[in-house]
TIVO-2410 file (N, C-alpha, C; in nm, 3 decimals):
# residues 202
REC num residu      c1      c2      c3 atome chaine
REC   1      M   0.085  -0.120   0.000     N      A
REC   1      M   0.000   0.000   0.000    CA      A
REC   1      M   0.088   0.124   0.000     C      A
REC   2      S   0.057   0.217  -0.092     N      A
REC   2      S   0.135   0.340  -0.095    CA      A
REC   2      S   0.104   0.425   0.027     C      A
REC   3      Q   0.202   0.499   0.072     N      A
REC   3      Q   0.185   0.582   0.190    CA      A
REC   3      Q   0.202   0.728   0.153     C      A
REC   4      S   0.128   0.813   0.220     N      A
REC   4      S   0.135   0.956   0.194    CA      A
REC   4      S   0.143   1.032   0.325     C      A
REC   5      L   0.185   1.156   0.315     N      A
REC   5      L   0.184   1.243   0.433    CA      A
REC   5      L   0.134   1.380   0.393     C      A
REC   6      I   0.088   1.453   0.491     N      A
REC   6      I   0.045   1.591   0.471    CA      A
REC   6      I   0.126   1.680   0.563     C      A
REC   7      I   0.172   1.792   0.508     N      A
REC   7      I   0.258   1.881   0.584    CA      A
REC   7      I   0.230   2.024   0.541     C      A
REC   8      E   0.257   2.118   0.630     N      A
REC   8      E   0.237   2.258   0.594    CA      A
REC   8      E   0.349   2.306   0.503     C      A
REC   9      S   0.324   2.413   0.431     N      A
REC   9      S   0.425   2.475   0.346    CA      A
REC   9      S   0.540   2.524   0.434     C      A
REC  10      Q   0.665   2.489   0.398     N      A
REC  10      Q   0.780   2.525   0.481    CA      A
REC  10      Q   0.891   2.584   0.395     C      A
REC  11      Y   0.964   2.678   0.454     N      A
REC  11      Y   1.076   2.745   0.386    CA      A
REC  11      Y   1.206   2.675   0.425     C      A
REC  12      F   1.275   2.613   0.328     N      A
REC  12      F   1.394   2.533   0.355    CA      A
REC  12      F   1.372   2.453   0.485     C      A
REC  13      P   1.289   2.350   0.476     N      A
REC  13      P   1.237   2.280   0.595    CA      A
REC  13      P   1.345   2.220   0.685     C      A
REC  14      P   1.306   2.189   0.809     N      A
REC  14      P   1.397   2.116   0.898    CA      A
REC  14      P   1.430   1.980   0.838     C      A
REC  15      I   1.543   1.925   0.877     N      A
REC  15      I   1.587   1.796   0.824    CA      A
REC  15      I   1.482   1.688   0.847     C      A
REC  16      S   1.416   1.690   0.962     N      A
REC  16      S   1.318   1.587   0.994    CA      A
REC  16      S   1.203   1.584   0.893     C      A
REC  17      S   1.166   1.699   0.839     N      A
REC  17      S   1.058   1.704   0.740    CA      A
REC  17      S   1.099   1.634   0.611     C      A
REC  18      I   1.221   1.661   0.563     N      A
REC  18      I   1.267   1.598   0.440    CA      A
REC  18      I   1.289   1.449   0.462     C      A
REC  19      S   1.335   1.412   0.580     N      A
REC  19      S   1.351   1.270   0.611    CA      A
REC  19      S   1.217   1.197   0.602     C      A
REC  20      A   1.112   1.257   0.657     N      A
REC  20      A   0.979   1.197   0.652    CA      A
REC  20      A   0.929   1.186   0.508     C      A
REC  21      I   0.953   1.291   0.430     N      A
REC  21      I   0.909   1.292   0.290    CA      A
REC  21      I   0.978   1.182   0.210     C      A
REC  22      S   1.104   1.156   0.242     N      A
REC  22      S   1.181   1.056   0.166    CA      A
REC  22      S   1.128   0.914   0.185     C      A
REC  23      K   1.041   0.895   0.282     N      A
REC  23      K   0.993   0.760   0.315    CA      A
REC  23      K   0.852   0.732   0.264     C      A
REC  24      V   0.791   0.828   0.192     N      A
REC  24      V   0.654   0.808   0.144    CA      A
REC  24      V   0.646   0.824  -0.007     C      A
REC  25      D   0.532   0.790  -0.063     N      A
REC  25      D   0.512   0.798  -0.207    CA      A
REC  25      D   0.452   0.931  -0.251     C      A
REC  26      Q   0.369   0.988  -0.164     N      A
REC  26      Q   0.301   1.113  -0.199    CA      A
REC  26      Q   0.309   1.211  -0.082     C      A
REC  27      V   0.325   1.339  -0.117     N      A
REC  27      V   0.329   1.445  -0.017    CA      A
REC  27      V   0.223   1.548  -0.051     C      A
REC  28      Y   0.131   1.569   0.042     N      A
REC  28      Y   0.028   1.672   0.024    CA      A
REC  28      Y   0.070   1.796   0.101     C      A
REC  29      I   0.086   1.907   0.031     N      A
REC  29      I   0.115   2.035   0.095    CA      A
REC  29      I  -0.018   2.100   0.130     C      A
REC  30      E  -0.033   2.138   0.256     N      A
REC  30      E  -0.158   2.200   0.301    CA      A
REC  30      E  -0.174   2.336   0.235     C      A
REC  31      A  -0.271   2.343   0.143     N      A
REC  31      A  -0.292   2.465   0.065    CA      A
REC  31      A  -0.415   2.543   0.110     C      A
REC  32      H  -0.485   2.494   0.212     N      A
REC  32      H  -0.611   2.558   0.251    CA      A
REC  32      H  -0.617   2.597   0.398     C      A
REC  33      E  -0.503   2.604   0.463     N      A
REC  33      E  -0.500   2.654   0.600    CA      A
REC  33      E  -0.485   2.806   0.598     C      A
REC  34      T  -0.503   2.869   0.713     N      A
REC  34      T  -0.470   3.010   0.726    CA      A
REC  34      T  -0.326   3.020   0.775     C      A
REC  35      Y  -0.262   3.128   0.739     N      A
REC  35      Y  -0.121   3.147   0.773    CA      A
REC  35      Y  -0.100   3.149   0.924     C      A
REC  36      Q   0.007   3.085   0.969     N      A
REC  36      Q   0.043   3.084   1.111    CA      A
REC  36      Q   0.178   3.153   1.127     C      A
REC  37      K   0.183   3.258   1.206     N      A
REC  37      K   0.309   3.331   1.224    CA      A
REC  37      K   0.403   3.255   1.318     C      A
REC  38      R   0.530   3.297   1.317     N      A
REC  38      R   0.636   3.236   1.396    CA      A
REC  38      R   0.640   3.085   1.373     C      A
REC  39      S   0.654   3.048   1.247     N      A
REC  39      S   0.656   2.907   1.211    CA      A
REC  39      S   0.754   2.885   1.096     C      A
REC  40      F   0.769   2.760   1.056     N      A
REC  40      F   0.858   2.727   0.945    CA      A
REC  40      F   0.800   2.766   0.810     C      A
REC  41      R   0.680   2.822   0.810     N      A
REC  41      R   0.621   2.865   0.684    CA      A
REC  41      R   0.705   2.976   0.619     C      A
REC  42      N   0.766   3.060   0.701     N      A
REC  42      N   0.850   3.166   0.641    CA      A
REC  42      N   0.983   3.186   0.714     C      A
REC  43      R   1.029   3.082   0.785     N      A
REC  43      R   1.159   3.094   0.848    CA      A
REC  43      R   1.231   2.960   0.849     C      A
REC  44      C   1.363   2.966   0.858     N      A
REC  44      C   1.443   2.845   0.872    CA      A
REC  44      C   1.558   2.874   0.968     C      A
REC  45      Y   1.619   2.770   1.019     N      A
REC  45      Y   1.727   2.784   1.116    CA      A
REC  45      Y   1.858   2.733   1.060     C      A
REC  46      L   1.961   2.816   1.070     N      A
REC  46      L   2.094   2.785   1.021    CA      A
REC  46      L   2.193   2.790   1.136     C      A
REC  47      I   2.315   2.739   1.113     N      A
REC  47      I   2.418   2.741   1.215    CA      A
REC  47      I   2.535   2.826   1.166     C      A
REC  48      G   2.570   2.924   1.246     N      A
REC  48      G   2.679   3.014   1.210    CA      A
REC  48      G   2.787   3.019   1.316     C      A
REC  49      P   2.879   3.113   1.303     N      A
REC  49      P   2.990   3.125   1.399    CA      A
REC  49      P   2.944   3.144   1.543     C      A
REC  50      N   2.830   3.208   1.561     N      A
REC  50      N   2.780   3.235   1.696    CA      A
REC  50      N   2.671   3.137   1.740     C      A
REC  51      G   2.652   3.032   1.664     N      A
REC  51      G   2.551   2.932   1.700    CA      A
REC  51      G   2.431   2.936   1.607     C      A
REC  52      I   2.318   2.892   1.658     N      A
REC  52      I   2.198   2.878   1.576    CA      A
REC  52      I   2.126   3.012   1.565     C      A
REC  53      N   2.077   3.043   1.447     N      A
REC  53      N   1.995   3.163   1.428    CA      A
REC  53      N   1.894   3.137   1.317     C      A
REC  54      H   1.796   3.225   1.307     N      A
REC  54      H   1.693   3.203   1.205    CA      A
REC  54      H   1.696   3.312   1.099     C      A
REC  55      A   1.651   3.274   0.980     N      A
REC  55      A   1.636   3.368   0.869    CA      A
REC  55      A   1.490   3.363   0.826     C      A
REC  56      S   1.432   3.479   0.804     N      A
REC  56      S   1.289   3.485   0.772    CA      A
REC  56      S   1.264   3.549   0.636     C      A
REC  57      V   1.155   3.510   0.576     N      A
REC  57      V   1.106   3.573   0.453    CA      A
REC  57      V   1.007   3.680   0.495     C      A
REC  58      P   1.034   3.808   0.470     N      A
REC  58      P   0.940   3.913   0.510    CA      A
REC  58      P   0.814   3.911   0.424     C      A
REC  59      L   0.704   3.945   0.486     N      A
REC  59      L   0.575   3.941   0.418    CA      A
REC  59      L   0.518   4.082   0.402     C      A
REC  60      R   0.435   4.099   0.300     N      A
REC  60      R   0.371   4.228   0.281    CA      A
REC  60      R   0.282   4.260   0.400     C      A
REC  61      K   0.271   4.386   0.430     N      A
REC  61      K   0.196   4.427   0.548    CA      A
REC  61      K   0.051   4.382   0.542     C      A
REC  62      G  -0.002   4.345   0.658     N      A
REC  62      G  -0.140   4.300   0.668    CA      A
REC  62      G  -0.153   4.195   0.776     C      A
REC  63      K  -0.272   4.152   0.802     N      A
REC  63      K  -0.298   4.051   0.904    CA      A
REC  63      K  -0.287   3.912   0.839     C      A
REC  64      H  -0.164   3.864   0.829     N      A
REC  64      H  -0.139   3.741   0.755    CA      A
REC  64      H  -0.207   3.619   0.816     C      A
REC  65      Q  -0.220   3.619   0.949     N      A
REC  65      Q  -0.277   3.502   1.015    CA      A
REC  65      Q  -0.423   3.480   0.977     C      A
REC  66      Q  -0.485   3.579   0.915     N      A
REC  66      Q  -0.624   3.564   0.871    CA      A
REC  66      Q  -0.634   3.529   0.722     C      A
REC  67      L  -0.520   3.521   0.655     N      A
REC  67      L  -0.519   3.493   0.512    CA      A
REC  67      L  -0.495   3.345   0.485     C      A
REC  68      P  -0.555   3.292   0.379     N      A
REC  68      P  -0.517   3.157   0.333    CA      A
REC  68      P  -0.369   3.158   0.298     C      A
REC  69      I  -0.300   3.049   0.324     N      A
REC  69      I  -0.156   3.042   0.301    CA      A
REC  69      I  -0.122   3.076   0.156     C      A
REC  70      S  -0.207   3.040   0.064     N      A
REC  70      S  -0.179   3.064  -0.078    CA      A
REC  70      S  -0.186   3.212  -0.116     C      A
REC  71      E  -0.243   3.296  -0.028     N      A
REC  71      E  -0.258   3.438  -0.058    CA      A
REC  71      E  -0.157   3.527   0.016     C      A
REC  72      V  -0.069   3.465   0.093     N      A
REC  72      V   0.031   3.542   0.167    CA      A
REC  72      V   0.142   3.583   0.072     C      A
REC  73      L   0.167   3.713   0.061     N      A
REC  73      L   0.260   3.767  -0.038    CA      A
REC  73      L   0.393   3.807   0.026     C      A
REC  74      I   0.500   3.790  -0.048     N      A
REC  74      I   0.634   3.823  -0.001    CA      A
REC  74      I   0.663   3.971  -0.024     C      A
REC  75      S   0.732   4.033   0.070     N      A
REC  75      S   0.774   4.173   0.056    CA      A
REC  75      S   0.918   4.178   0.008     C      A
REC  76      Y   0.941   4.263  -0.091     N      A
REC  76      Y   1.078   4.288  -0.139    CA      A
REC  76      Y   1.118   4.432  -0.113     C      A
REC  77      D   1.058   4.492  -0.010     N      A
REC  77      D   1.094   4.629   0.028    CA      A
REC  77      D   1.240   4.637   0.072     C      A
REC  78      T   1.288   4.530   0.130     N      A
REC  78      T   1.429   4.517   0.165    CA      A
REC  78      T   1.485   4.398   0.087     C      A
REC  79      P   1.614   4.397   0.057     N      A
REC  79      P   1.673   4.288  -0.023    CA      A
REC  79      P   1.699   4.163   0.063     C      A
REC  80      W   1.592   4.109   0.122     N      A
REC  80      W   1.607   3.999   0.216    CA      A
REC  80      W   1.673   3.877   0.151     C      A
REC  81      H   1.641   3.854   0.021     N      A
REC  81      H   1.697   3.737  -0.046    CA      A
REC  81      H   1.848   3.751  -0.063     C      A
REC  82      K   1.895   3.873  -0.088     N      A
REC  82      K   2.039   3.896  -0.098    CA      A
REC  82      K   2.105   3.881   0.039     C      A
REC  83      N   2.035   3.926   0.143     N      A
REC  83      N   2.088   3.911   0.279    CA      A
REC  83      N   2.094   3.763   0.318     C      A
REC  84      F   1.996   3.687   0.272     N      A
REC  84      F   1.995   3.544   0.301    CA      A
REC  84      F   2.114   3.475   0.234     C      A
REC  85      L   2.143   3.514   0.112     N      A
REC  85      L   2.257   3.456   0.040    CA      A
REC  85      L   2.388   3.493   0.109     C      A
REC  86      K   2.397   3.615   0.160     N      A
REC  86      K   2.517   3.655   0.235    CA      A
REC  86      K   2.530   3.573   0.363     C      A
REC  87      L   2.415   3.545   0.426     N      A
REC  87      L   2.415   3.462   0.548    CA      A
REC  87      L   2.464   3.321   0.517     C      A
REC  88      C   2.416   3.266   0.407     N      A
REC  88      C   2.461   3.133   0.365    CA      A
REC  88      C   2.611   3.132   0.341     C      A
REC  89      T   2.662   3.238   0.280     N      A
REC  89      T   2.805   3.246   0.251    CA      A
REC  89      T   2.887   3.254   0.379     C      A
REC  90      S   2.843   3.337   0.474     N      A
REC  90      S   2.918   3.353   0.599    CA      A
REC  90      S   2.911   3.227   0.685     C      A
REC  91      H   2.800   3.155   0.677     N      A
REC  91      H   2.782   3.035   0.760    CA      A
REC  91      H   2.840   2.909   0.696     C      A
REC  92      Y   2.832   2.902   0.562     N      A
REC  92      Y   2.866   2.775   0.496    CA      A
REC  92      Y   2.972   2.788   0.386     C      A
REC  93      G   3.036   2.904   0.378     N      A
REC  93      G   3.138   2.923   0.276    CA      A
REC  93      G   3.251   2.823   0.283     C      A
REC  94      R   3.275   2.766   0.403     N      A
REC  94      R   3.382   2.667   0.420    CA      A
REC  94      R   3.330   2.524   0.417     C      A
REC  95      S   3.203   2.507   0.387     N      A
REC  95      S   3.146   2.372   0.385    CA      A
REC  95      S   3.189   2.297   0.259     C      A
REC  96      P   3.192   2.164   0.264     N      A
REC  96      P   3.243   2.085   0.150    CA      A
REC  96      P   3.167   2.104   0.019     C      A
REC  97      Y   3.036   2.131   0.027     N      A
REC  97      Y   2.955   2.136  -0.094    CA      A
REC  97      Y   2.899   2.274  -0.123     C      A
REC  98      F   2.962   2.377  -0.066     N      A
REC  98      F   2.913   2.513  -0.086    CA      A
REC  98      F   2.910   2.551  -0.233     C      A
REC  99      D   3.018   2.527  -0.305     N      A
REC  99      D   3.026   2.567  -0.446    CA      A
REC  99      D   2.928   2.490  -0.533     C      A
REC 100      Y   2.879   2.380  -0.484     N      A
REC 100      Y   2.786   2.296  -0.560    CA      A
REC 100      Y   2.641   2.336  -0.533     C      A
REC 101      V   2.612   2.369  -0.407     N      A
REC 101      V   2.474   2.397  -0.365    CA      A
REC 101      V   2.437   2.545  -0.378     C      A
REC 102      F   2.529   2.633  -0.342     N      A
REC 102      F   2.498   2.775  -0.335    CA      A
REC 102      F   2.448   2.834  -0.466     C      A
REC 103      P   2.509   2.805  -0.583     N      A
REC 103      P   2.460   2.867  -0.707    CA      A
REC 103      P   2.314   2.835  -0.736     C      A
REC 104      V   2.269   2.715  -0.699     N      A
REC 104      V   2.130   2.679  -0.724    CA      A
REC 104      V   2.037   2.759  -0.633     C      A
REC 105      I   2.075   2.774  -0.508     N      A
REC 105      I   1.994   2.852  -0.414    CA      A
REC 105      I   1.986   2.997  -0.460     C      A
REC 106      R   2.099   3.050  -0.507     N      A
REC 106      R   2.101   3.188  -0.558    CA      A
REC 106      R   2.004   3.203  -0.675     C      A
REC 107      N   2.006   3.108  -0.767     N      A
REC 107      N   1.915   3.114  -0.882    CA      A
REC 107      N   1.770   3.105  -0.839     C      A
REC 108      L   1.742   3.022  -0.740     N      A
REC 108      L   1.605   3.008  -0.688    CA      A
REC 108      L   1.554   3.140  -0.632     C      A
REC 109      L   1.633   3.202  -0.547     N      A
REC 109      L   1.586   3.321  -0.475    CA      A
REC 109      L   1.588   3.447  -0.560     C      A
REC 110      E   1.665   3.449  -0.666     N      A
REC 110      E   1.668   3.567  -0.751    CA      A
REC 110      E   1.546   3.577  -0.842     C      A
REC 111      K   1.458   3.478  -0.840     N      A
REC 111      K   1.338   3.482  -0.923    CA      A
REC 111      K   1.230   3.573  -0.866     C      A
REC 112      E   1.241   3.607  -0.738     N      A
REC 112      E   1.145   3.696  -0.672    CA      A
REC 112      E   1.001   3.648  -0.687     C      A
REC 113      Y   0.970   3.540  -0.620     N      A
REC 113      Y   0.834   3.485  -0.620    CA      A
REC 113      Y   0.738   3.582  -0.552     C      A
REC 114      E   0.617   3.585  -0.601     N      A
REC 114      E   0.518   3.676  -0.543    CA      A
REC 114      E   0.462   3.622  -0.412     C      A
REC 115      S   0.428   3.494  -0.409     N      A
REC 115      S   0.366   3.438  -0.289    CA      A
REC 115      S   0.462   3.346  -0.214     C      A
REC 116      L   0.442   3.339  -0.084     N      A
REC 116      L   0.523   3.252   0.001    CA      A
REC 116      L   0.501   3.106  -0.036     C      A
REC 117      F   0.379   3.068  -0.065     N      A
REC 117      F   0.345   2.931  -0.100    CA      A
REC 117      F   0.421   2.888  -0.226     C      A
REC 118      E   0.425   2.977  -0.322     N      A
REC 118      E   0.494   2.948  -0.449    CA      A
REC 118      E   0.645   2.932  -0.426     C      A
REC 119      L   0.703   3.020  -0.346     N      A
REC 119      L   0.845   3.010  -0.314    CA      A
REC 119      L   0.876   2.878  -0.245     C      A
REC 120      N   0.799   2.846  -0.143     N      A
REC 120      N   0.825   2.724  -0.066    CA      A
REC 120      N   0.811   2.599  -0.152     C      A
REC 121      E   0.717   2.600  -0.244     N      A
REC 121      E   0.700   2.484  -0.331    CA      A
REC 121      E   0.821   2.469  -0.425     C      A
REC 122      A   0.869   2.581  -0.477     N      A
REC 122      A   0.986   2.577  -0.565    CA      A
REC 122      A   1.108   2.524  -0.489     C      A
REC 123      V   1.124   2.568  -0.365     N      A
REC 123      V   1.234   2.522  -0.281    CA      A
REC 123      V   1.224   2.371  -0.257     C      A
REC 124      L   1.105   2.324  -0.222     N      A
REC 124      L   1.087   2.182  -0.194    CA      A
REC 124      L   1.108   2.097  -0.319     C      A
REC 125      E   1.059   2.145  -0.433     N      A
REC 125      E   1.078   2.072  -0.558    CA      A
REC 125      E   1.227   2.057  -0.589     C      A
REC 126      W   1.304   2.165  -0.567     N      A
REC 126      W   1.447   2.156  -0.592    CA      A
REC 126      W   1.514   2.058  -0.497     C      A
REC 127      I   1.479   2.062  -0.368     N      A
REC 127      I   1.540   1.971  -0.271    CA      A
REC 127      I   1.516   1.825  -0.309     C      A
REC 128      L   1.393   1.793  -0.344     N      A
REC 128      L   1.360   1.655  -0.380    CA      A
REC 128      L   1.431   1.613  -0.508     C      A
REC 129      D   1.440   1.705  -0.603     N      A
REC 129      D   1.510   1.675  -0.728    CA      A
REC 129      D   1.660   1.656  -0.703     C      A
REC 130      F   1.718   1.742  -0.623     N      A
REC 130      F   1.860   1.735  -0.592    CA      A
REC 130      F   1.896   1.604  -0.524     C      A
REC 131      L   1.809   1.561  -0.433     N      A
REC 131      L   1.836   1.438  -0.358    CA      A
REC 131      L   1.777   1.314  -0.425     C      A
REC 132      E   1.715   1.335  -0.540     N      A
REC 132      E   1.654   1.225  -0.616    CA      A
REC 132      E   1.552   1.148  -0.531     C      A
REC 133      I   1.473   1.224  -0.457     N      A
REC 133      I   1.361   1.168  -0.379    CA      A
REC 133      I   1.239   1.170  -0.469     C      A
REC 134      E   1.175   1.057  -0.487     N      A
REC 134      E   1.071   1.043  -0.589    CA      A
REC 134      E   0.929   1.066  -0.538     C      A
REC 135      A   0.913   1.116  -0.419     N      A
REC 135      A   0.779   1.142  -0.367    CA      A
REC 135      A   0.706   1.243  -0.456     C      A
REC 136      Q   0.580   1.214  -0.486     N      A
REC 136      Q   0.498   1.302  -0.569    CA      A
REC 136      Q   0.443   1.417  -0.485     C      A
REC 137      L   0.459   1.539  -0.533     N      A
REC 137      L   0.408   1.656  -0.461    CA      A
REC 137      L   0.268   1.692  -0.509     C      A
REC 138      L   0.177   1.707  -0.414     N      A
REC 138      L   0.038   1.741  -0.444    CA      A
REC 138      L  -0.007   1.851  -0.348     C      A
REC 139      H  -0.121   1.913  -0.380     N      A
REC 139      H  -0.183   2.012  -0.291    CA      A
REC 139      H  -0.311   1.954  -0.234     C      A
REC 140      T  -0.344   1.993  -0.111     N      A
REC 140      T  -0.476   1.956  -0.059    CA      A
REC 140      T  -0.582   2.033  -0.137     C      A
REC 141      T  -0.701   1.977  -0.148     N      A
REC 141      T  -0.810   2.042  -0.221    CA      A
REC 141      T  -0.909   2.113  -0.128     C      A
REC 142      A  -0.899   2.083   0.001     N      A
REC 142      A  -0.983   2.147   0.103    CA      A
REC 142      A  -0.919   2.122   0.238     C      A
REC 143      Y  -0.953   2.205   0.336     N      A
REC 143      Y  -0.895   2.184   0.469    CA      A
REC 143      Y  -0.967   2.070   0.539     C      A
REC 144      Q  -0.889   1.980   0.594     N      A
REC 144      Q  -0.943   1.865   0.665    CA      A
REC 144      Q  -0.869   1.854   0.797     C      A
REC 145      K  -0.943   1.853   0.907     N      A
REC 145      K  -0.879   1.858   1.039    CA      A
REC 145      K  -0.803   1.730   1.070     C      A
REC 146      K  -0.861   1.615   1.037     N      A
REC 146      K  -0.798   1.488   1.068    CA      A
REC 146      K  -0.782   1.404   0.943     C      A
REC 147      Y  -0.682   1.319   0.944     N      A
REC 147      Y  -0.658   1.225   0.834    CA      A
REC 147      Y  -0.641   1.085   0.890     C      A
REC 148      D  -0.697   0.988   0.821     N      A
REC 148      D  -0.686   0.850   0.863    CA      A
REC 148      D  -0.566   0.784   0.797     C      A
REC 149      E  -0.520   0.675   0.855     N      A
REC 149      E  -0.410   0.599   0.794    CA      A
REC 149      E  -0.453   0.551   0.656     C      A
REC 150      P  -0.361   0.538   0.559     N      A
REC 150      P  -0.215   0.544   0.578    CA      A
REC 150      P  -0.156   0.685   0.564     C      A
REC 151      T  -0.238   0.790   0.560     N      A
REC 151      T  -0.184   0.926   0.551    CA      A
REC 151      T  -0.129   0.971   0.686     C      A
REC 152      I  -0.006   1.017   0.684     N      A
REC 152      I   0.060   1.065   0.805    CA      A
REC 152      I   0.042   1.216   0.814     C      A
REC 153      N  -0.016   1.262   0.922     N      A
REC 153      N  -0.041   1.405   0.940    CA      A
REC 153      N   0.075   1.469   1.015     C      A
REC 154      L   0.159   1.544   0.943     N      A
REC 154      L   0.273   1.610   1.005    CA      A
REC 154      L   0.255   1.761   1.015     C      A
REC 155      R   0.134   1.809   0.992     N      A
REC 155      R   0.111   1.953   1.003    CA      A
REC 155      R   0.137   2.000   1.146     C      A
REC 156      A   0.226   2.097   1.158     N      A
REC 156      A   0.257   2.160   1.287    CA      A
REC 156      A   0.314   2.063   1.390     C      A
REC 157      V   0.364   1.948   1.346     N      A
REC 157      V   0.428   1.855   1.438    CA      A
REC 157      V   0.566   1.906   1.478     C      A
REC 158      T   0.643   1.951   1.379     N      A
REC 158      T   0.773   2.013   1.407    CA      A
REC 158      T   0.754   2.164   1.408     C      A
REC 159      T   0.784   2.228   1.520     N      A
REC 159      T   0.760   2.371   1.536    CA      A
REC 159      T   0.890   2.443   1.572     C      A
REC 160      V   0.885   2.576   1.569     N      A
REC 160      V   1.004   2.653   1.603    CA      A
REC 160      V   1.039   2.637   1.751     C      A
REC 161      K   0.948   2.583   1.831     N      A
REC 161      K   0.975   2.562   1.973    CA      A
REC 161      K   1.035   2.425   2.003     C      A
REC 162      N   1.010   2.327   1.914     N      A
REC 162      N   1.056   2.191   1.948    CA      A
REC 162      N   1.151   2.127   1.848     C      A
REC 163      F   1.181   2.197   1.737     N      A
REC 163      F   1.258   2.132   1.631    CA      A
REC 163      F   1.393   2.079   1.679     C      A
REC 164      H   1.457   2.152   1.772     N      A
REC 164      H   1.591   2.114   1.818    CA      A
REC 164      H   1.590   1.994   1.912     C      A
REC 165      T   1.471   1.949   1.952     N      A
REC 165      T   1.463   1.834   2.044    CA      A
REC 165      T   1.467   1.701   1.968     C      A
REC 166      Y   1.460   1.705   1.834     N      A
REC 166      Y   1.468   1.582   1.756    CA      A
REC 166      Y   1.612   1.530   1.761     C      A
REC 167      A   1.630   1.411   1.812     N      A
REC 167      A   1.764   1.354   1.827    CA      A
REC 167      A   1.805   1.283   1.698     C      A
REC 168      L   1.859   1.357   1.604     N      A
REC 168      L   1.903   1.301   1.478    CA      A
REC 168      L   2.050   1.260   1.486     C      A
REC 169      P   2.093   1.165   1.403     N      A
REC 169      P   2.234   1.124   1.405    CA      A
REC 169      P   2.327   1.241   1.371     C      A
REC 170      P   2.441   1.250   1.437     N      A
REC 170      P   2.533   1.360   1.408    CA      A
REC 170      P   2.601   1.344   1.273     C      A
REC 171      Y   2.635   1.457   1.212     N      A
REC 171      Y   2.718   1.460   1.092    CA      A
REC 171      Y   2.817   1.575   1.110     C      A
REC 172      Q   2.912   1.587   1.021     N      A
REC 172      Q   3.018   1.686   1.035    CA      A
REC 172      Q   2.968   1.824   0.995     C      A
REC 173      Q   2.929   1.905   1.093     N      A
REC 173      Q   2.883   2.040   1.067    CA      A
REC 173      Q   3.001   2.137   1.065     C      A
REC 174      V   2.983   2.251   1.000     N      A
REC 174      V   3.092   2.347   0.982    CA      A
REC 174      V   3.150   2.393   1.115     C      A
REC 175      F   3.062   2.421   1.213     N      A
REC 175      F   3.107   2.473   1.341    CA      A
REC 175      F   3.092   2.370   1.453     C      A
REC 176      L   3.111   2.244   1.418     N      A
REC 176      L   3.093   2.135   1.514    CA      A
REC 176      L   3.187   2.149   1.633     C      A
REC 177      E   3.312   2.183   1.609     N      A
REC 177      E   3.409   2.192   1.718    CA      A
REC 177      E   3.376   2.308   1.812     C      A
REC 178      R   3.310   2.410   1.759     N      A
REC 178      R   3.279   2.528   1.839    CA      A
REC 178      R   3.151   2.511   1.920     C      A
REC 179      H   3.049   2.452   1.858     N      A
REC 179      H   2.917   2.447   1.922    CA      A
REC 179      H   2.871   2.306   1.957     C      A
REC 180      G   2.943   2.204   1.911     N      A
REC 180      G   2.891   2.069   1.924    CA      A
REC 180      G   2.784   2.046   1.819     C      A
REC 181      F   2.735   1.925   1.808     N      A
REC 181      F   2.634   1.895   1.707    CA      A
REC 181      F   2.500   1.957   1.744     C      A
REC 182      I   2.438   2.026   1.647     N      A
REC 182      I   2.306   2.086   1.665    CA      A
REC 182      I   2.210   2.014   1.572     C      A
REC 183      S   2.107   1.954   1.629     N      A
REC 183      S   2.018   1.865   1.555    CA      A
REC 183      S   1.902   1.937   1.487     C      A
REC 184      N   1.866   1.888   1.370     N      A
REC 184      N   1.740   1.922   1.302    CA      A
REC 184      N   1.723   2.068   1.266     C      A
REC 185      V   1.830   2.130   1.221     N      A
REC 185      V   1.817   2.265   1.166    CA      A
REC 185      V   1.769   2.253   1.021     C      A
REC 186      S   1.779   2.358   0.945     N      A
REC 186      S   1.733   2.356   0.806    CA      A
REC 186      S   1.807   2.249   0.724     C      A
REC 187      I   1.736   2.191   0.630     N      A
REC 187      I   1.796   2.095   0.537    CA      A
REC 187      I   1.918   2.157   0.467     C      A
REC 188      L   1.924   2.289   0.457     N      A
REC 188      L   2.038   2.354   0.395    CA      A
REC 188      L   2.169   2.318   0.465     C      A
REC 189      D   2.166   2.308   0.597     N      A
REC 189      D   2.285   2.274   0.672    CA      A
REC 189      D   2.339   2.139   0.628     C      A
REC 190      L   2.250   2.042   0.615     N      A
REC 190      L   2.288   1.908   0.572    CA      A
REC 190      L   2.338   1.908   0.427     C      A
REC 191      L   2.270   1.981   0.340     N      A
REC 191      L   2.308   1.984   0.198    CA      A
REC 191      L   2.446   2.047   0.179     C      A
REC 192      F   2.474   2.155   0.250     N      A
REC 192      F   2.605   2.218   0.240    CA      A
REC 192      F   2.715   2.126   0.292     C      A
REC 193      C   2.682   2.048   0.393     N      A
REC 193      C   2.784   1.963   0.456    CA      A
REC 193      C   2.800   1.827   0.389     C      A
REC 194      M   2.692   1.773   0.329     N      A
REC 194      M   2.698   1.638   0.274    CA      A
REC 194      M   2.660   1.627   0.127     C      A
REC 195      G   2.610   1.735   0.067     N      A
REC 195      G   2.574   1.731  -0.073    CA      A
REC 195      G   2.470   1.624  -0.103     C      A
REC 196      K   2.484   1.557  -0.217     N      A
REC 196      K   2.390   1.454  -0.257    CA      A
REC 196      K   2.393   1.332  -0.164     C      A
REC 197      E   2.501   1.318  -0.089     N      A
REC 197      E   2.510   1.207   0.007    CA      A
REC 197      E   2.410   1.225   0.121     C      A
REC 198      S   2.348   1.341   0.130     N      A
REC 198      S   2.249   1.368   0.235    CA      A
REC 198      S   2.136   1.266   0.233     C      A
REC 199      V   2.104   1.215   0.115     N      A
REC 199      V   1.991   1.122   0.103    CA      A
REC 199      V   2.017   0.994   0.181     C      A
REC 200      Y   2.144   0.960   0.204     N      A
REC 200      Y   2.177   0.839   0.281    CA      A
REC 200      Y   2.174   0.863   0.431     C      A
REC 201      Y   2.157   0.988   0.469     N      A
REC 201      Y   2.150   1.024   0.610    CA      A
REC 201      Y   2.015   0.989   0.670     C      A
REC 202      F   1.911   0.993   0.587     N      A
REC 202      F   1.775   0.975   0.639    CA      A
REC 202      F   1.749   0.831   0.681     C      A
***
């Protein structure tokens, strides 16, 4: 029996999200929820010289939490995408696969997507393609509070408050000697450090 999961739209998701996706046949992105602030919908966590920090995608002014996720628009009033690329360079410029991964991320973010949902989907599509994960990406057609097996409901399971509590196997991080291993940050951390070999980590 094929297995599927449902998950919220995420910006460069935590490693645990991609690990879960790699184990199923179909992935449903929740397209009919209302936006939730302070979540992985528009932020990710990276590891730098001073430890863990987050990078966010700024949104156009308004009450986003009342909007459907598909209608939340990105703000380019500040060059946040360029700042994000500088952050990646300062954090991962010495990583083994920086020269391989960074140009693709730069090309992705320079497209200036209008909606957050569209950006996140493009990011996820690239991650799955890069890692040769064959899970089919789909959208939900309506909001459904509960899902029965074999669909795995991962919406809001990993949050900005608990992501670091996931005990994942250690790998060689850029600042490992300085901070020790930090678990379950953005998939970007793993990709910069392990490249395509990341798929064997899950």
